N, C-alpha and C positions, 0 to 999 in steps of 0.2 A: 359872862354866864355859863358856870357851871350844869352839865347834862345832869336830870334827875333821875335818879337811881329808881328804878320800879318796887313801888310795896305792892305786893302781890298779894292777894287772899281769896282764898275757897270759897265761893257760895255758901249759903248755909242751909242750900234747899238741892243743893247735889246732893245727888246719889252716890251708891258706890261704882256704880258703871258707868255714868255722864257726869265727869268732871269738870267743870273751868274754873280757870285761877282770872281775877281783873283787879288791873292796877290803875286806878284814875288819880293820881296825886300827881299829875300833870295839870297844868290850865287850860291846854290846848287839844289835849287827846284825852281819851280811855282806851285801856289795852286789854283785849281778851285772850286768852291762849287756852289748850289742852292740856290739862293736868298731868294726863298718861303719855302726850306726844309732844312735849312740850319744843323739842327738836323742830317742828314743825311748821312752826312758824308765829306769828303774833299778828292779829287784825287789831288794828287802831281804827276809830273813830271819834267824832267832835262831841265833847259833851253834853251839846244838845239833842245829837242823835240818841245818845247811847239812853238820854232820859227819855227821848218817845218810845225806845225798844223799850225801856222796864216799863214804862205803862201802859204802854199796848200786852203784855207779859201778864203784867198784874190783873187786867180786866179778864184774865183768860182767852 
């Protein structure tokens, strides 16, 4: 199996000061990184954890 190249995208809700990018094209993980500090690393979580996070954020 060949490694998947992350398909990074910037959130449409991101402002000019707080930018994050998300890559969710792998079946086993969702990756998140700071757009302005990409060299600082990547946070990876399971897709189900990411879905719960998004639901909580949407509820405010």
